[in-house]
N, C-alpha and C positions, 0 to 999 in steps of 0.2 A: 311548349318548351322550345327554347331557342336552338337552332341547328347550326352547326359549325359550317362556315362558309370560307372561301379563299379569294384573295386578290393577289396581284403580281406587283412587286416593286420594280424600280427602274432596271434592276439586273435581271428581271424576268424570273425572279425566285418566288415560289408560292408561299403566302403567309395566311395562316389560319386565323379566323377571327369569329367572334360572337357579337351579334347586334340584338340586344334584348331590352325589352321594356318599352314604355311609352311616356313621353314628357320631354322636358328640355334635354338636348343631346349632351352626353359627357363622354369624352374620349380618354382612355387611360394608356399613356405611353407605358411600354413593357417594363416590368420590374426584372429582377435577376434572372430567375428561370421559372417557367410556368408550363402547364399542360392542360389545355382547355377541357379535356376529357378527364384526366386523372385528378386534377384539382377538385372536381365535383365529388370525389370520393369523401371529401371532408365536409361533414355536416355543417361546421361552422362557416366555412367558405360559401356553401350554398344558402345558408341563412343570411349572411351578410349581403351577398348580391341580390338575393330576393327582396330584402329591404329597400336596396337602392332602386331596383328595376320596377318596383310597385310605383314609384313616383318619377323616375327618370328613364330616358333611353341611354343605355350604357353599352358602349363599344369597347372591347378588350381584345387582345390578340396575343399569339405566341410569336416572339421575334424569331427571325431566321436563325436556325441552329438549335432550337429547342422545341419541345412539344410536338405539335401536329405540323409544324411549318417544315419547309425544306431545311435540311440539316448540313448542307455543304459549306456554309460559311465558317471561315476560320479567323478572318480580321474584323474586329468590332470597334467602331469608332463613333464618336458623337455625330459625325456627319452621316454615317450609315443609318444610325437611329433616326435622325431628322428626316432623312430621305424616306425611311419606311413609314413614319407618321404622315408625312406629306402625301405619300402614295395611297394610304389608307383614306385620308380626308378626300382626296380626288376621287377615289373609288366610290365613296359614300355620296359624292355630289352635294356636299353641304358647304355653307359659307361661314356660319357662326356657331360656336359651341363652347362648352366649358372644358377644362383639362383637369384631370385628377391624377396626380403623380405620387405613387407610392415609393419610398425608398429611392433607389437609383433612377426611378421614373421621374423624380422631381427636377433635377438639372435639365433633362431632356424637354420637359414641360416648359421650363422657363426659357430655354434657348428657342423652342418653337415659337412661343409667345412673343419673344423679342423680334424674331424674324418675320412673323405674320401677325402683328398687332391688331390688324383689322378683323381677324377671324375669332379671336379669343375673348369670350365674355368675362369669365371668372376662373380662378385657378384655386384648387385645393392641394396642398402638399402635406402628405402624411408621412411621419417617420423619415424625413428627408434631410438634405444637407446642401451646402453651397459648394464645397471643394472637397473632393474625395480624399486627397492627401491628408487631410486633417483628422480624418475618422480614427486613426490609430497610428501608433509609431510604425516607422518602415519595417522594423524587424518583425512585428506582429502581422503586418499586412502580408509580408513575404512568406511567413510561416504558414498562415491560413491558406494562401493561394497554393503553396506547395503541397499542403495536406490534401487539398481537394483534388489537385492534379494527380497525386500519387495513388490515392486510395478513395474512390467514390463513396464507399460505405462508411469509412472512418470519418471522411470530410463531412457527410451528411449528419452523422451523429454529433460531431462537434458543432455544426451550425444549428442543430436542434437545441443545443445547450445555450447558444447565443440568441436565437430568434424566439424561442418559447421556453424560457428557463422554468416556468411553473407548470409546464405541461405534464400530464400523467403518462404512464407507460404506453397506453394505447395511442394517445395524441402524438407522442414522439415517434412511435412505430410508424404511424400513418405519414407523418411529416417526412420522415427518412425515405419511405417507399416512393412518395410522390417526387421528391427531389431527385432521386436516382433515375425514376422513369422520364423526367423532364429533359435531361441533358447528359451527354457523355462526360466523363471527368475533365477531359481536356477542354471541352467547350465551356463547362461550368467554371473552370479555373480562368479562362480568358475573359469570361463575362465578369468575374470577380475583379480581375485586373482593370477592366473597363470601369467598374463601379468605383474604384479608387482613382482612376485617371479622370473622371468627369469633373469639369470645373465650370460652374455657372457664373462666376465673377464677371466675365466680359459681357454678359447679357442682362444683368439685373436692372441696370439703369435705362434699358430700353423696354422693360415690362411695363405696360399701361394698365393691365387688368388688375382689379382688386384681387388680393391673395389671402386666403386663410391658411395659416401654418398649424397643423395639428401634430401634436407629439405626446407620447406617453411619458410620464415623469421619470420612470425608471427603465426606459428602453436601453438594453445593454448593447445591442447591435450598433445603434446610432444614438450617442448620448444626447441628453436634453439641451446641452449647451450648443449643439449644432442647430437646433431650432431657433434659439435666440439669435445666433449669428445670422441665420437665413432671414428671419423676420426683419432684423435691423437693417439689412442691406437693401430692402425693397421700399419703394416710395409709398405704396398703398398696401400694407399688409397688417394682419393682426394674428396674435399667437394665442392658441387655446391649448392648455395643458390638461391631458387626461390622466387618470390614475392607471396603474398597471405597468408591466414590464415586457409584455409580448411585442415583438416587432411587426409581425404581419397584422393588418387591421382587423382581420376577421377572428384572430385568436384573442382569448380573454374576453373582455367586454366589447364585442364586436357591434352590439347594438348601440353603444355609446358613440363609436366612431361614426356609424352609419347615420345616427341622428344628427351629428354635428355637420356632416356632409350635406344632408338633405336640408337642413336649416339654412345653410349658406347658398346653396344652389337654388332651391325652391323659393326661398324668401326673395331672391333677386330676380327670379324669372317667373313671374306670375303668368301663367300660360292662358292665352286666349282660347276659349273653347272652340272645337271644330264647328260647332253649329252657330257661331257668333254672327250677328249682323251688326253693322256699324255705319255711320253716316259722316261725311265731311262736305258741307256745303257752304258756299259764300252767302252771307246775309248782310248786304250793304258793305260797310267798312270792316266787318268781323267775319270770322268763319265759325260755323256752329258744328262741334264735334259731339256725336252721340254714340255710346256704346251700351247696349243694354238699357237699363233704366238711368244711366248716368249721362249727363250733358255738361258741356262746358263751351265757353266762348274763347276764341283765339284771335289775337291781333294779326292783321294782314301781314304777309310777308311773301316775297317772290317764291320761296321754296314750297309754299302750301300749294300753289298753282301747279308747280312741277309734281308734287306728290299726288295731286288728284289725277294728273295724266297717267301716272303709274298704277294708282288703285283702280282706275277705270279699265285698265288692260292687263290684268294679272297674268303673270308668266310671259309677257311679250317684251322683247328688248326694244328700247327706244333710244335712238341716238341723241347725244347731248346737244348737237346742233338743232336737232328737231325741237328739243325742249326749250332751246333758246329763240326758236323761231328764226334761225339764221338763213340768210339769202343764199342763192346758188353760187355767188361770187366767193363766199367763204369756203364753200365746199371745194371750189376749184383751186383755191389757194392752199388748202390743206396738203401738207406734205412737200411744199416748195421751200420751206425754210431751211437754214443750215442746221445740221445735226450737232448735238453736243459732244458726240464722240464718233469718229468715222468707223467703218466696218473693220478695218485692220486693227484699230485699237481695241474694239470690242472682242475681236477674235484673240488678240494678245492677252487681254484680261481673262478670258474664259480659258485659254490655254494655261495661263498661270494658276488659275483655280484648280484644273485638273492635276497640275504638278503638285500643288499644295496638298490635295487630297491623298495623293499617293504617298508623299513624304509623311503626312500626318499619320496615315495608317501604319507606316513602317515605324515611326517614332513611338506610337502607342503599343505596337506589337513588342517593341523592345523595351517598353516601360521607360522610354527616355522622356520623362514628363517636362523637363525643361525645354527641350527643343519642341515638343508637342504643344507647349503653351505659347511659344513664340509663333509657330506656325498657325495656330488657332487665331491668334490676334491679327496676323497678317491677313488670314483669310476673312475674318470679320470686317476689317477695314476695306478689303477689296469688294466684298459683297455689298457694303453700304455705297461704295462708289458707283458700282454697276447699277444698283437700285435707283440712285439719283439721275443716272444718265440713260436709262432704258425704260421702255414702256412695259405693259403687262405681257406682251408677247415677246419680250426680249429685243425689240427693235430700238434703235437710238431715238431718244427724244429730240424734236426739232425746236430750234429757237423761234420765237414768235409764230408758233404753230397754232392756227385758230382752234383746231380740235383740242389741243392740250389746254389752251386758255378756257375753252368751253367746259372741258372736264373739271377743271379746278373750281370754275364758278358754279356749276350745277352741283357738284359735290358739297361745296360749302353751303349752298341754298338748301339743299335737302337736309344736311345735318342740323342746320338752324331750325328748319320746320319741324324735324323729329323731336329736337330738344324742347320746343314749345308744346308739341303734343304731350311729351313725357311729363312736363311740368304740370300739365292739366289732368292727365290720366296716365299714371305710370304703367298700368297694364298694357294699355294700347301703345304707349311709347316704346316699351321694351319689345313688343311684338314688331313694331316697324323697324327698330334697330336691327333685329334679326333678319327681317324679311325683304328689306329694300337693299338692293345691290347697286353700287355706284361704279363708274368707270367711264369709258367711252360709250358704252351702251348701259343704260340703267334699266332696272326691272324690279317689279314687286313679285316675289316668289315665296309666298308663305308656306311654312311646313304643314299647316292645317288651314283649309279654306276659310275665308271670311267674306261674307257678302257685303260689299261696300256700296252704298248709295252716294254718288258724288255729283258736284256741280258739273254742268257740261262745260267743256273747255274748247274754245275756237281754235282752229288750225289742227 
């Protein structure tokens, strides 16, 4: 049985998480309130996650303020949610994974995917939405928030009516007890305010990963029309409508929800067995790819030679100039070019980001959604500008920098090579997409060892 562990976010707050199961990695952004220990009191919850962790590695956590995590946070924003997901990913030491967003975890999943598209393979959004303000009229939202804030017991009973309208007396009693144990009324109310304030519209056009939108037909908490709006806003998304009215995925027909999630993730992520052996060798003008009893021939390209270098030294970082066979003069020239933005400009940009974060937290705490939307748009534009002018360690990019030119060239070559492998053998291609890391240093770091026999490479 998985044990609760802890990591720290940027603010040094302790966050409780569970890392359970084996298979392709799935990270769940936090939903409204949770409690990793008390949630397990619900047999339906346990059955649902047992179905998932039988085929997937599932990581879920209690956000700061609820459950077993530190409870001192009072301001909740989209940025604080993204920071916590990023801290979890860094703590896990992973590079590629799936995202599974339940309810208010959906907008966070989309925002994270837009900000880190190179890390996200696929996304499932269950019972989720695009823009929280559209979930119900303002008067209804304010009344429900006020009820939760004023009376935790009454608020829990009201939400039981909304989240699980078909539940029997025992199921509703259990739901109420878990909700009350998960968070104090004030925290629960603030998180409900965050739910209504979340807006994924600025991010959807930047989401590259395929998305499955799952929604129950008669979900009363978040209406089915939200799923249609969400799906139609994404470039590569499909909508699957399931029967039932329960909002939480494990309630009602939890097996049906789990089955749809598994089909989308497992079907796309055929896992390479940990005992696998494979071969990639040059044979005249072609390359011979072998995995198990399957073989294929690949047309020659520069990226295959780069790939062989990485496969032959698993876990080892190799500089892009070494992959290109660059001479020492290019190494001496590295770092001499003019920068795209000087240090003072970068410092000013980052100082403005800090100011926006503070103003955004204040606007969202006051439910000033108009101002919050403008600040979020400004922040997104500023983040994109910084990303275009800085490298992975936050340093300014240099014009005519040989290392930057080499990074772009090698990345393009490796992606082309992996595309060719994937066309010939999807299982191996998807394994390489997850295991090959690119950047100034490139590496092959598989989650599960694969013994590769490769052609010797000179240099």
